[in-house]
VMD Tcl script that draws the C-alpha trace (Angstrom):
set ca {
  {63.71 82.46 78.57}
  {64.83 79.74 80.97}
  {63.23 80.14 84.39}
  {65.63 78.78 87.10}
  {63.02 78.77 89.77}
  {60.89 76.48 87.67}
  {63.66 73.78 87.99}
  {63.39 73.84 91.84}
  {59.71 73.00 92.43}
  {60.38 71.72 95.97}
  {62.22 74.82 96.94}
  {59.49 77.05 95.43}
  {56.77 75.09 97.33}
  {58.68 75.65 100.56}
  {59.09 79.32 99.88}
  {55.42 79.72 99.10}
  {54.47 77.85 102.26}
  {56.68 80.11 104.32}
  {55.26 83.22 102.73}
  {51.70 82.03 103.45}
  {52.60 81.27 107.11}
  {54.28 84.66 107.61}
  {51.33 86.43 106.01}
  {49.00 84.73 108.49}
  {51.30 85.81 111.33}
  {51.23 89.44 110.03}
  {47.43 89.37 109.89}
  {47.29 88.03 113.50}
  {49.48 90.79 114.94}
  {47.53 92.79 117.60}
  {46.46 96.35 117.19}
  {46.40 98.58 114.14}
  {48.95 97.73 111.36}
  {52.15 99.72 111.77}
  {53.41 99.20 108.20}
  {52.72 102.03 105.76}
  {49.79 101.17 103.54}
  {48.73 98.07 105.44}
  {45.56 99.76 106.65}
  {44.33 99.38 103.09}
  {44.57 95.58 102.87}
  {45.23 94.54 106.51}
  {47.39 91.67 105.27}
  {44.59 90.02 103.37}
  {44.59 88.55 99.88}
  {41.75 87.37 97.71}
  {41.47 83.72 96.66}
  {44.18 82.22 94.40}
  {43.64 82.40 90.65}
  {42.67 79.21 88.88}
  {45.42 77.63 86.71}
  {43.24 78.01 83.65}
  {42.83 81.76 84.28}
  {46.64 82.20 84.38}
  {47.14 80.10 81.31}
  {44.60 82.14 79.41}
  {46.34 85.37 80.46}
  {49.71 84.01 79.38}
  {48.39 82.86 75.97}
  {46.68 86.27 75.37}
  {49.85 88.10 76.12}
  {52.36 85.50 74.72}
  {54.32 85.36 78.00}
  {55.12 82.90 80.72}
  {54.90 84.59 84.10}
  {57.97 84.15 86.38}
  {57.51 80.85 88.29}
  {57.61 82.43 91.77}
  {55.02 85.06 90.98}
  {52.92 82.51 89.15}
  {53.09 80.20 92.10}
  {52.11 83.00 94.43}
  {48.98 84.08 92.57}
  {47.82 80.43 92.05}
  {48.53 79.13 95.55}
  {48.82 81.95 98.18}
  {46.34 84.50 96.94}
  {45.51 87.18 94.42}
  {44.06 90.66 94.60}
  {42.32 91.59 97.82}
  {40.11 93.97 99.76}
  {42.22 97.13 99.60}
  {41.62 100.03 97.29}
  {44.65 99.02 95.25}
  {44.52 95.25 95.89}
  {45.73 92.72 98.46}
  {48.47 92.25 101.06}
  {51.82 93.51 99.81}
  {54.33 96.37 99.91}
  {53.10 99.97 100.08}
  {49.34 100.05 99.34}
  {49.16 96.35 98.30}
  {49.45 94.08 95.26}
  {47.41 94.87 92.19}
  {45.31 92.08 90.69}
  {46.68 90.58 87.52}
  {44.10 92.15 85.27}
  {45.45 95.56 86.27}
  {48.90 94.67 84.89}
  {48.85 97.70 82.49}
  {48.70 100.30 85.21}
  {52.41 101.07 84.64}
  {52.17 101.81 80.88}
  {52.45 105.44 79.80}
  {50.55 104.75 76.54}
  {47.65 102.59 75.52}
  {48.27 98.89 76.09}
  {48.74 96.70 73.02}
  {48.46 92.91 72.95}
  {52.22 92.52 72.56}
  {53.42 94.91 75.26}
  {54.14 92.20 77.89}
  {55.97 89.95 75.43}
  {58.43 92.69 74.31}
  {61.67 93.03 76.44}
  {61.89 95.68 79.11}
  {64.50 98.10 77.69}
  {66.04 99.47 80.99}
  {69.36 97.98 82.10}
  {70.19 97.73 85.77}
  {73.20 99.69 86.81}
  {73.24 101.79 83.66}
  {73.40 105.56 84.16}
  {70.97 107.42 81.97}
  {71.12 111.13 81.17}
  {67.49 111.03 80.15}
  {66.22 107.44 80.15}
  {62.96 108.15 78.36}
  {64.63 109.69 75.34}
  {67.19 106.81 75.28}
  {64.79 103.82 75.63}
  {61.65 105.27 74.05}
  {62.72 108.04 71.67}
  {59.55 107.96 69.51}
  {56.31 109.67 70.45}
  {54.50 106.32 70.46}
  {57.26 104.27 72.06}
  {56.41 102.63 75.34}
  {59.18 102.64 78.00}
  {57.52 100.07 80.28}
  {57.31 97.15 77.82}
  {57.64 93.77 79.40}
  {56.49 94.78 82.83}
  {53.34 94.37 84.88}
  {52.31 96.64 87.75}
  {52.73 95.01 91.15}
  {51.84 97.64 93.67}
  {51.15 101.32 94.20}
  {53.36 103.49 96.37}
  {51.16 106.57 96.00}
  {51.71 109.77 94.00}
  {52.05 107.80 90.72}
  {54.96 105.60 91.91}
  {54.67 101.90 91.21}
  {56.56 98.64 91.78}
  {56.80 96.60 88.57}
  {57.66 92.97 87.80}
  {59.72 92.40 84.63}
  {58.27 89.53 82.68}
  {60.23 89.78 79.41}
  {63.85 90.50 78.54}
  {67.23 89.94 80.28}
  {65.98 91.23 83.71}
  {62.97 88.97 83.68}
  {61.73 88.14 87.23}
  {63.32 91.20 88.79}
  {61.35 93.95 90.63}
  {61.85 97.59 89.69}
  {60.31 100.89 90.67}
  {59.08 103.31 88.01}
  {60.58 106.77 87.95}
  {59.39 110.01 86.29}
  {62.86 111.60 86.65}
  {65.71 111.42 84.08}
  {67.62 108.62 85.84}
  {65.00 106.02 85.02}
  {63.51 103.10 86.97}
  {65.44 101.65 89.90}
  {65.83 97.88 90.36}
  {65.54 96.55 93.84}
  {68.35 94.33 95.16}
  {66.02 91.33 95.26}
  {66.59 88.30 93.04}
  {62.96 87.74 92.32}
  {59.37 88.58 93.28}
  {59.26 86.27 96.37}
  {62.52 87.70 97.69}
  {61.03 91.16 97.50}
  {57.78 90.00 99.07}
  {59.52 88.08 101.84}
  {61.69 91.13 102.64}
  {58.55 93.15 103.10}
  {57.02 90.47 105.38}
  {60.19 90.37 107.43}
  {59.94 94.15 107.88}
  {56.26 93.82 108.89}
  {56.90 91.11 111.43}
  {59.86 93.09 112.92}
  {57.49 95.96 113.64}
  {58.84 98.36 110.98}
  {56.70 101.24 109.76}
  {58.22 101.60 106.28}
  {59.55 99.30 103.58}
  {62.44 100.48 101.43}
}
mol new
graphics top color blue
foreach p $ca { graphics top sphere $p radius 0.5 }
foreach p [lrange $ca 0 end-1] q [lrange $ca 1 end] { graphics top cylinder $p $q radius 0.2 }
display resetview
């Protein structure tokens, strides 16, 4: 699928630089972190991934990661010191190799390359029975786990299908996953950083 962010490299570089600067500002804020979950990672990320590591992941799973997320993990940082990963919403961002934490079944090599079946704005009576009716069907195809909210709730990044690049939250209820209003991963991440820098305690 065409990736519009990939056609604006200068804009993407500027966004990534702004994110990195705001992350440094968040880490330099005095006192204990106010934002929920930040005590886990304290606004720190691990070193960026090498380009060859990301290329190998993409080849193995037959996907191309959304450009903004790809740029983030290869230039800003990846993983981190927290129990669930590095600086990010809720308890932090999972490392890429924990992408399958959102799957309900056993991961298969093609899970990321298959389209995510949930449609934003659609009302489901029982989304699991509609998008994954078979006993072995996986409802979270085409997504990777971004971050842990606690109590089994996760933020996911869609990497395959019509909603590629969007962030959604998983949901055990009948209504199905809920897409955030953000255009892409970096918009979601920057919205969290803005909340942190404003002194907010929770991110919605």
